[in-house]
BAZAVEX-9890 format. One record per residue (C-alpha): residue number from 1; residue in three letters; x, y, z. Coordinates in steps of 0.1 Angstrom, whole numbers. Each point is the difference from the previous one (the first is absolute). Layout:
residues N
PT seq type     X     Y     Z
PT NUM  ala     X     Y     Z
...
This chain:
residues 593
PT seq type     X     Y     Z
PT   1  met   876   960  1014
PT   2  pro   -29     9    21
PT   3  ala   -18    32    -1
PT   4  ile     1     4    39
PT   5  thr    37     6     5
PT   6  leu    27    24     0
PT   7  arg    19   -25   -22
PT   8  thr   -21    -3   -29
PT   9  ala   -35    12   -11
PT  10  ala   -18     3   -35
PT  11  val    -4    37   -10
PT  12  pro   -36    10    17
PT  13  ala    -4    33   -15
PT  14  leu    19    10   -30
PT  15  ala   -23    30    -1
PT  16  thr    19    15    27
PT  17  ala    21    30    -6
PT  18  ala    31   -22    13
PT  19  ala   -15   -34    -4
PT  20  leu     0   -20    32
PT  21  leu    20   -47    34
PT  22  leu    19    -4    26
PT  23  cys     7     0    39
PT  24  ser    30    -5    -5
PT  25  cys    33    41   -16
PT  26  ser     8    29   -18
PT  27  ala    29    18   -18
PT  28  gly    -4    37    14
PT  29  ala   -30    13    15
PT  30  gly   -18    33   -11
PT  31  thr    -9    28    24
PT  32  asp   -31    17    11
PT  33  ala     6    27   -28
PT  34  gly    -1   -25   -27
PT  35  gln    40    -3    -7
PT  36  gly    17   -31   -10
PT  37  arg   -23   -10   -28
PT  38  asn    29   -10   -21
PT  39  ser    26    -5    25
PT  40  thr     1   -39     1
PT  41  ala    31   -17     0
PT  42  ala    -5   -14   -33
PT  43  lys     9    33   -16
PT  44  ser    35    -1    12
PT  45  gly     7   -36    12
PT  46  arg     2    13    36
PT  47  arg    -9   -26    25
PT  48  leu   -22    15    28
PT  49  thr    -4   -29    20
PT  50  thr    -8   -13    35
PT  51  thr    30     2    24
PT  52  leu    -2   -21    34
PT  53  gly     3    24    31
PT  54  thr    16    -5    33
PT  55  ala   -14    -2    33
PT  56  lys     8    38     7
PT  57  asp   -22     6   -33
PT  58  ser   -25   -22    17
PT  59  gln    -4    23    29
PT  60  gly   -31    25     2
PT  61  pro   -13    26    -6
PT  62  ala    -2     2   -38
PT  63  pro    19    28   -17
PT  64  glu   -25    30    -2
PT  65  val   -15     9   -32
PT  66  pro    10    36    -9
PT  67  gly   -27    27    10
PT  68  ala   -23   -27    14
PT  69  arg   -24    13    27
PT  70  arg   -25   -20    23
PT  71  gly   -39     1    -2
PT  72  gly   -27     0   -23
PT  73  thr   -20   -27   -19
PT  74  val    12   -18   -33
PT  75  thr   -25   -13   -24
PT  76  val     8   -32   -19
PT  77  ala   -23    -3   -28
PT  78  asn     4   -33   -19
PT  79  gln   -28   -14   -25
PT  80  ala     4   -36    17
PT  81  asp     1   -12    35
PT  82  phe    28   -23    13
PT  83  pro    -8   -36    -8
PT  84  his    21    -9    31
PT  85  leu    12    16    33
PT  86  asp    12   -33    16
PT  87  pro    38     5    -1
PT  88  gln     5   -38    -9
PT  89  lys   -23     5   -30
PT  90  ile    13    34   -14
PT  91  tyr    20    -7   -33
PT  92  ala     3    31   -19
PT  93  gly    20    33     2
PT  94  glu   -25    26     4
PT  95  arg   -15   -23    29
PT  96  tyr    35    -4    15
PT  97  ser     6    37    -2
PT  98  thr   -32    11    17
PT  99  ser     0   -29    28
PT 100  leu    33    17    12
PT 101  leu   -24    27    17
PT 102  trp   -12   -27    25
PT 103  gly    23   -31    -3
PT 104  arg    37    -6     7
PT 105  gln    23   -28   -12
PT 106  leu    32   -15     8
PT 107  thr    17    22   -25
PT 108  gln   -11    28   -22
PT 109  tyr    14    26   -26
PT 110  gln    13    33    12
PT 111  ile    -2    26   -27
PT 112  thr    27    28     0
PT 113  asp     0    25   -32
PT 114  gly   -20   -25   -16
PT 115  arg    24   -27     2
PT 116  pro   -10   -34    21
PT 117  arg    18   -17    28
PT 118  leu   -11   -31    17
PT 119  val     2     4    37
PT 120  gly   -16   -17    31
PT 121  asp   -35    10     7
PT 122  leu   -12   -22    29
PT 123  ala    34   -14     1
PT 124  thr    32    17    11
PT 125  asp    18    -6   -36
PT 126  thr    -7   -20   -33
PT 127  gly     8   -33    19
PT 128  thr    33   -21     4
PT 129  ser     7   -33   -19
PT 130  ser    17   -28     8
PT 131  asp     4   -39   -11
PT 132  gly     4    11   -38
PT 133  gly   -29    21     2
PT 134  arg   -23   -28    15
PT 135  thr    -5    19    30
PT 136  trp   -11    35     7
PT 137  thr    -4    20    33
PT 138  tyr   -20    28     8
PT 139  his    -1    22    33
PT 140  leu   -30    21     3
PT 141  lys     2    37    12
PT 142  asp    -9    12    37
PT 143  gly   -32    21     5
PT 144  ile   -20   -13   -30
PT 145  ala   -35    -5     9
PT 146  trp   -36    -8   -14
PT 147  glu   -27    26     1
PT 148  asp   -11    -9    31
PT 149  gly    33     5    16
PT 150  lys    11   -37     4
PT 151  pro    37   -10   -14
PT 152  val     4   -16   -31
PT 153  thr    17   -32     5
PT 154  ala    20   -25   -21
PT 155  gln   -26   -26     7
PT 156  gln   -24    24   -18
PT 157  val    22     2   -30
PT 158  lys     5   -38    -3
PT 159  tyr   -41    -2     3
PT 160  gly    -4    24   -29
PT 161  ile    24   -19   -21
PT 162  glu   -15   -34    11
PT 163  arg   -33    14   -13
PT 164  thr    15     0   -38
PT 165  phe    -5   -39     1
PT 166  ala   -36     2     8
PT 167  pro   -32    -7   -21
PT 168  gly   -11    35   -15
PT 169  phe    36    13    -2
PT 170  glu     7   -13   -36
PT 171  ile    -3    33   -12
PT 172  gly    29    16    16
PT 173  pro    38    -9    -6
PT 174  val    11   -34     1
PT 175  tyr    36     5    15
PT 176  trp    -1    -7    35
PT 177  pro   -20   -34    -7
PT 178  gln    24   -11   -26
PT 179  trp    32    13    12
PT 180  leu    -7   -13    38
PT 181  thr   -10   -33   -11
PT 182  gly    24    -6   -30
PT 183  ser   -31    -4   -23
PT 184  glu    -3     8   -38
PT 185  asp   -34    12     5
PT 186  arg   -27     9    27
PT 187  thr   -20   -28    -2
PT 188  glu    30   -23     9
PT 189  ala     7    25    27
PT 190  val   -34    -2    14
PT 191  lys     2   -38     3
PT 192  lys    33     4    23
PT 193  tyr   -17    28    21
PT 194  gly   -38    10    -1
PT 195  gly     0    33    19
PT 196  pro     1     8    36
PT 197  lys   -37    -8     9
PT 198  lys     6   -33   -17
PT 199  asp    35   -13     9
PT 200  gly    10    23    27
PT 201  asp    38     9     5
PT 202  leu    21     3   -33
PT 203  lys    35   -15     9
PT 204  ala    17    19   -29
PT 205  ile    -6    32    20
PT 206  glu    14     3    34
PT 207  thr    -7    28    25
PT 208  pro    24    -7    29
PT 209  asp   -13    33    17
PT 210  asp   -24    28    -6
PT 211  lys    26    20   -20
PT 212  thr    17   -25   -22
PT 213  val   -13   -19   -31
PT 214  val    21   -26   -19
PT 215  phe    -9   -15   -32
PT 216  his    15   -34   -11
PT 217  phe    -3    -7   -37
PT 218  pro     9   -35   -17
PT 219  gln    18    19   -27
PT 220  pro    21    32    -3
PT 221  gln   -22    31    -3
PT 222  ser    17    32    -6
PT 223  asp   -28    23    -5
PT 224  val   -17    -3    34
PT 225  pro     5    36     9
PT 226  tyr   -22    10   -31
PT 227  met   -25   -26     8
PT 228  ala    -2    14    35
PT 229  ala   -12    33   -14
PT 230  gln   -31   -18   -15
PT 231  ser   -31     8    18
PT 232  ser    -4   -39     8
PT 233  ser    28     5    24
PT 234  ser   -20    22    21
PT 235  pro   -11   -11    36
PT 236  val   -35   -11     9
PT 237  arg   -13    -5    34
PT 238  glu   -19   -31     3
PT 239  asp   -26    14    25
PT 240  lys    -5    26   -27
PT 241  asp    -1   -25   -31
PT 242  thr   -38     4    -8
PT 243  gly     3   -19   -31
PT 244  thr   -18    14   -30
PT 245  gly    -6    32    21
PT 246  tyr    38     4     3
PT 247  asp    -1     9   -37
PT 248  val   -22    29     5
PT 249  lys    15    15    32
PT 250  pro    35   -13    11
PT 251  phe    15    11    33
PT 252  ala    27    27    -3
PT 253  thr    36     1     7
PT 254  gly     8    30   -20
PT 255  pro    -8    38     4
PT 256  tyr   -36    -1    -8
PT 257  arg   -29   -23     8
PT 258  ile   -32    -9   -18
PT 259  val   -28    17    16
PT 260  glu   -26   -12   -24
PT 261  his    -1   -21   -32
PT 262  lys   -33     3   -21
PT 263  gln    10   -25   -29
PT 264  asn    -1    18   -36
PT 265  gln   -10    32    17
PT 266  ser    23    11    24
PT 267  leu    32    -6    24
PT 268  ser     8    24    28
PT 269  leu    32     3    20
PT 270  glu    12    18    29
PT 271  arg    34     3    19
PT 272  asn    10   -32    20
PT 273  pro     8    14    34
PT 274  his    24   -28     7
PT 275  trp    22     5   -31
PT 276  lys    35    14    12
PT 277  pro    19    17   -29
PT 278  glu    32    -8    18
PT 279  thr    -5   -35    -8
PT 280  asp    -8     6   -37
PT 281  ser    25    11   -30
PT 282  ile   -26    -3   -26
PT 283  arg   -33    18     7
PT 284  his   -12    33    12
PT 285  ala   -35    11    14
PT 286  tyr    -2    34   -13
PT 287  pro   -40     2    -8
PT 288  asp   -23    -5    29
PT 289  arg   -23   -22   -21
PT 290  phe    -1   -17   -34
PT 291  glu   -35    -3   -17
PT 292  phe    -1   -27   -28
PT 293  thr   -31     1   -24
PT 294  phe    -9   -24   -25
PT 295  gly   -22    -1   -29
PT 296  lys     4    34   -19
PT 297  pro    13    -3   -37
PT 298  ala    35    12    -2
PT 299  leu    -6    23   -26
PT 300  asn   -25    19    25
PT 301  thr    25    -1    28
PT 302  ala    27    13   -20
PT 303  gln   -21    30   -12
PT 304  glu    -9     9    36
PT 305  val    38    -5     9
PT 306  phe     9    24   -30
PT 307  asn   -26    24     6
PT 308  gly     1     2    36
PT 309  gln   -35   -10     6
PT 310  gly   -14   -14    32
PT 311  thr    28   -17    20
PT 312  gly    20     0   -34
PT 313  ala    28    22    16
PT 314  thr     9   -26    27
PT 315  thr    -6   -32   -23
PT 316  leu    21   -25   -16
PT 317  thr    -1   -33   -16
PT 318  thr    21   -31     4
PT 319  lys   -20   -25   -25
PT 320  asp   -13    22   -26
PT 321  glu    23    16   -28
PT 322  leu    -2    33   -21
PT 323  pro   -31    -4   -21
PT 324  pro     9     3   -39
PT 325  glu   -24    24    -5
PT 326  leu    20    24    23
PT 327  ile    34    -6   -15
PT 328  ser    -3    29   -24
PT 329  thr   -13    24    26
PT 330  val    27    -8    25
PT 331  glu    26     5   -25
PT 332  arg   -14    35   -10
PT 333  asp    -5    11    34
PT 334  pro    33     5    24
PT 335  ala   -22     3    30
PT 336  lys   -17   -33    -6
PT 337  arg    32   -17   -11
PT 338  gln    15     8    34
PT 339  leu   -29   -22    14
PT 340  ala    11   -30   -18
PT 341  val    20   -27    18
PT 342  ser    21   -18   -22
PT 343  gly    27   -27     2
PT 344  ser    10   -35    -8
PT 345  arg   -26   -28     3
PT 346  gly    25   -19    25
PT 347  ala    18   -31   -18
PT 348  tyr   -29    -3   -26
PT 349  thr     7    -5   -37
PT 350  ser   -25    -4   -27
PT 351  asp     8   -29   -26
PT 352  leu   -17   -13   -31
PT 353  tyr    -1   -37    12
PT 354  ile     4   -28   -28
PT 355  arg   -13   -35     6
PT 356  asn    33   -18    -8
PT 357  asp   -14   -34    -3
PT 358  trp   -19    10   -29
PT 359  val    22    27   -15
PT 360  thr    29   -23     2
PT 361  asp    25    16   -26
PT 362  pro    22    24    18
PT 363  glu     2    16   -35
PT 364  val   -39     9     0
PT 365  arg     6    11    37
PT 366  lys    28    24    -9
PT 367  ala   -25    13   -31
PT 368  ile   -27     7    26
PT 369  his    28    20    19
PT 370  tyr     7    20   -28
PT 371  leu   -34     4   -12
PT 372  phe   -12    12    32
PT 373  pro    -8    39    -1
PT 374  arg     9    10    35
PT 375  glu    -1    37    -4
PT 376  gln   -34    -1   -19
PT 377  ala   -15   -20    29
PT 378  arg    16    21    26
PT 379  gln   -14    30   -16
PT 380  val   -36   -15     4
PT 381  leu     7    -7    36
PT 382  gly     8    37     9
PT 383  gly    37     3   -15
PT 384  arg    26    10    25
PT 385  tyr   -27    -5    28
PT 386  ala    -2   -37    -8
PT 387  gly    38    -6     6
PT 388  asp    34    -5   -16
PT 389  leu     6   -24   -27
PT 390  ala    17   -33    10
PT 391  thr    25   -22   -12
PT 392  thr     5   -24    29
PT 393  leu   -22   -25    17
PT 394  ser     4    13    37
PT 395  ser    -3    37     8
PT 396  pro    28    23    11
PT 397  ala   -13    -1    35
PT 398  val    13   -36     6
PT 399  val    31    -8    20
PT 400  gly    26    -9   -27
PT 401  trp   -20    14   -29
PT 402  lys    23     9   -29
PT 403  lys   -10    18   -33
PT 404  tyr     1   -22   -34
PT 405  asp   -16     1   -31
PT 406  leu     5   -35   -19
PT 407  tyr   -19     9   -30
PT 408  pro     1    38    -6
PT 409  val   -30    15   -20
PT 410  ala   -15    33    -6
PT 411  pro   -28    11    24
PT 412  thr   -24    -2   -29
PT 413  gly    11   -33   -12
PT 414  asp    20   -15   -27
PT 415  ile   -21   -15   -27
PT 416  ala    28    -9   -23
PT 417  lys    18   -18    28
PT 418  ala   -29   -19     7
PT 419  lys    -5   -14   -34
PT 420  glu    36   -10     0
PT 421  his    -9   -22    30
PT 422  leu   -30   -14   -13
PT 423  ala    17   -11   -32
PT 424  arg    25   -21    23
PT 425  ala   -28   -16    17
PT 426  lys    -6   -37    -6
PT 427  ser   -37     3    -8
PT 428  lys   -19    31   -15
PT 429  val   -21    19    26
PT 430  thr   -28    18   -16
PT 431  lys   -25     3    32
PT 432  leu     4     6    36
PT 433  thr   -26     7    29
PT 434  tyr     2    29    25
PT 435  ala   -26     3    31
PT 436  tyr    -2    30    21
PT 437  pro   -26    11    29
PT 438  thr   -28    24   -13
PT 439  glu     2    24    28
PT 440  ser     3    32   -22
PT 441  pro     3    16   -34
PT 442  gln    39    -2     5
PT 443  asp    -2   -37     0
PT 444  asp   -17    -1   -33
PT 445  gln    26    28   -13
PT 446  val    30   -22    12
PT 447  ala   -15   -30   -19
PT 448  gln    -4    22   -32
PT 449  val    37    11     2
PT 450  leu    11   -37     2
PT 451  val   -22   -10   -27
PT 452  asp    15    28   -23
PT 453  ala    36    -7     5
PT 454  phe    -4   -38    -2
PT 455  gly   -19     5   -32
PT 456  lys    31    19   -14
PT 457  ala    20   -33     0
PT 458  gly   -26   -22   -15
PT 459  ile   -15   -15    32
PT 460  glu   -38     1     9
PT 461  leu    -3     8    37
PT 462  val   -34   -12    13
PT 463  val    -9    21    30
PT 464  lys   -26   -12    29
PT 465  gly   -13    24    24
PT 466  leu    -9   -16    32
PT 467  gln   -19    10    31
PT 468  pro    26     7    27
PT 469  ala    -8   -31    22
PT 470  ala    -2   -24   -30
PT 471  phe    33    15   -13
PT 472  tyr    20    -8    32
PT 473  asp   -17   -35     4
PT 474  met     9    -6   -40
PT 475  val    34     9    -4
PT 476  phe    14   -11    37
PT 477  gly   -19   -32    -8
PT 478  ala    13   -34   -15
PT 479  asp   -24     2   -29
PT 480  asn    10    35   -11
PT 481  pro    -6     0   -37
PT 482  tyr    18    35    -9
PT 483  asp    35     3   -11
PT 484  leu     5    36    13
PT 485  phe   -11    21    28
PT 486  leu    14    29    18
PT 487  ser     7    -6    37
PT 488  thr    18    20    31
PT 489  asn    30   -18    14
PT 490  ser    15     6    33
PT 491  val    17   -14    32
PT 492  asp   -15    -3    35
PT 493  trp    29    18    14
PT 494  pro    30    19   -16
PT 495  thr    21   -30   -10
PT 496  pro    -2   -24   -27
PT 497  ser    -5   -28    20
PT 498  thr   -39    -2    -6
PT 499  leu     3     6   -38
PT 500  leu    17   -25   -20
PT 501  pro    -4   -27    27
PT 502  leu   -37     5     3
PT 503  ser    -8     6   -36
PT 504  tyr    25   -15   -25
PT 505  glu     5   -35    13
PT 506  ser   -14   -27   -24
PT 507  his   -20   -20    26
PT 508  leu   -20    30    14
PT 509  asp   -38    -1    -8
PT 510  ala   -15    24   -24
PT 511  val    -9    26    29
PT 512  ser    37     5     5
PT 513  asn    12    -7   -33
PT 514  pro   -27     9   -25
PT 515  ile    22     4   -30
PT 516  his    12   -38     7
PT 517  tyr    37    10    -4
PT 518  gly    24   -29     5
PT 519  asn    36    -1    -4
PT 520  pro    21   -30    16
PT 521  arg    30    20     6
PT 522  val   -20    29    18
PT 523  asp   -16   -27    21
PT 524  arg    34   -16     9
PT 525  glu    13    34    10
PT 526  leu   -29    11    21
PT 527  ala     3   -32    19
PT 528  arg    35     9     8
PT 529  ile    -5    33    10
PT 530  ala   -28    -7    24
PT 531  lys    27   -14    20
PT 532  ile    20    33     4
PT 533  gly    -5    12    35
PT 534  asp    19    34    -7
PT 535  ala   -26    27   -11
PT 536  gln    22    21   -23
PT 537  gln    16   -30   -16
PT 538  lys   -35   -16    -8
PT 539  ala   -12    34   -13
PT 540  glu    30     3   -26
PT 541  glu    -3   -35   -10
PT 542  leu   -36     3    -6
PT 543  ile     4    33   -19
PT 544  ser    26   -16   -21
PT 545  leu   -22   -31    -7
PT 546  glu   -28    26   -13
PT 547  glu    21     6   -31
PT 548  thr     0   -36    -7
PT 549  val   -38     0     1
PT 550  met    -4    32   -20
PT 551  lys    22   -17   -28
PT 552  asp   -31   -20    -5
PT 553  val   -23    29    -4
PT 554  pro   -26   -17    23
PT 555  val   -17    36     3
PT 556  val     6    35   -16
PT 557  pro     9    27    24
PT 558  phe   -23    31    -2
PT 559  leu     0    22    32
PT 560  tyr    16     5    33
PT 561  lys   -33    15    13
PT 562  ser    -6    33    14
PT 563  val   -31    13    19
PT 564  thr   -18    34     2
PT 565  gln   -26     4    26
PT 566  phe   -12    35    17
PT 567  arg     0    16    32
PT 568  gly   -20    33    12
PT 569  lys    21    34     5
PT 570  asp    -2    -3    36
PT 571  ile    19   -36     3
PT 572  gly    35     1     7
PT 573  gly    25   -28    -1
PT 574  ala   -17   -20   -28
PT 575  ala    27   -19   -19
PT 576  ile    -1   -35   -18
PT 577  his    14   -26    25
PT 578  pro    31   -15   -20
PT 579  ile    -9   -35    10
PT 580  tyr   -40    -2     2
PT 581  gly    -5    27   -30
PT 582  val   -27    21    15
PT 583  pro     0    29    23
PT 584  ala    16    -8    35
PT 585  leu   -30    11    21
PT 586  ala    24    -3    32
PT 587  asp    18    30   -13
PT 588  val   -27    23   -11
PT 589  tyr   -14    30    21
PT 590  val   -27    28    -2
PT 591  lys    20    34   -10
PT 592  asn   -27    24    16
PT 593  ser   -14   -21    28
């Protein structure tokens, strides 16, 4: 479960007020007034999931943001720069969302009243399938141009996708290479096609004219419309493909273009004069400029924002969360509370992961489920800001999600129930190990909460704090020596197709399946479901299979993740994107420009 995707990542900072994974999904977005802190679908079982829009929905311009005005400069203050801007290398929700300012894809998510709808972006609609889901056809809209005024063509879309096969693009999504070649992994796919610079034309993608792209897949692929929204589906012009340089300053098709990028220092955007709002049902271009700054600690930036110092009034962040040190201040001060931007963290859940090949007895895993002190751990992480307590493997944002609770337990745990299951176990358990990244005092506090709870059931929990990089390498490696660890779990787009199949098949390696879960019945069902070409049927069957998986208690659900960030008093339109889990920059404006 790699730490670079929207699908799954280890918890990178339990210190944050709303512990942080990711590109791909949310169950209700907060507003720029800090609303929606407790509004996730988990509370009521409501399904706030993505719908597929029509060709009419795909037409521009995008619905206006109430009260928005043009002009001014927005400062985006993030502690760290983006590791990649090359669209075929981007693989995380915050980067997806930010890149919408300068990049466009075949499809994208249109947000209306906080609800996501997948519509055509470069394309006139979300695609047409035939041949049982093996063939997908897209037609490009008229009038879409690059930042130099030249038209975007089908061949450039094809070239961009062909790049995903090339060396250096292993860090991006693997779906196009795997799906287009029918391969189980990227290495196998690259043996069949090595990229446009090496093998030239990829026959699985046809471009019969400048406006038509046809994909031919060896197997049915029901989720192509969602994959077409990922950044890897962006067009690239071969004459502008500067290799590693493209990772610093990609060529624009969106409402803004990159003027200058000083890595780890700043990134400056100005309007793209060749972007036409009538072609775009997703984005706006309210500010004149965006100025990104990198390197300042999140606490310092948050204090400037809350106090209106310097550019604080027109500043927001897309990476950094509300520092724990400021939670009490924000709670006490209504004016500062209005500057909190809160909402669901996409389709992210946080779980306590169990190495199933070591903790083999399901009775012991059930005991761990009852021991886990969810509420105490959540309070350490920021209380309600951290998210809602979870009972399911997937989040309420996923298409087909349904609420269930196979093993009901009080938020504070149930020691007596845990002891009952330990008594039924085939072998006595007296010691378990727990690993965590030492990024903040909160990490240590969560570990201590777990030590105390397990001790009440007679289990010594040996904890090991690791440096973040070492933690990720260890728990997602074949030689992970620890029984338990907290991890963030998610999907690459808001359907269940990238959850169970890519994380719970027994043949997967330790990166994808770090808990070493294996159930032959689940394997057989996943193989059968993979052949289903209808997206809705596939989603429903995967969600149904999820309950079978959870009967084994391979993990302990913890949180439907929330995020709380901050924005200056003169920033309007800031709301958490219900897919990408960060403020949607394409909707923000300066109130007093």
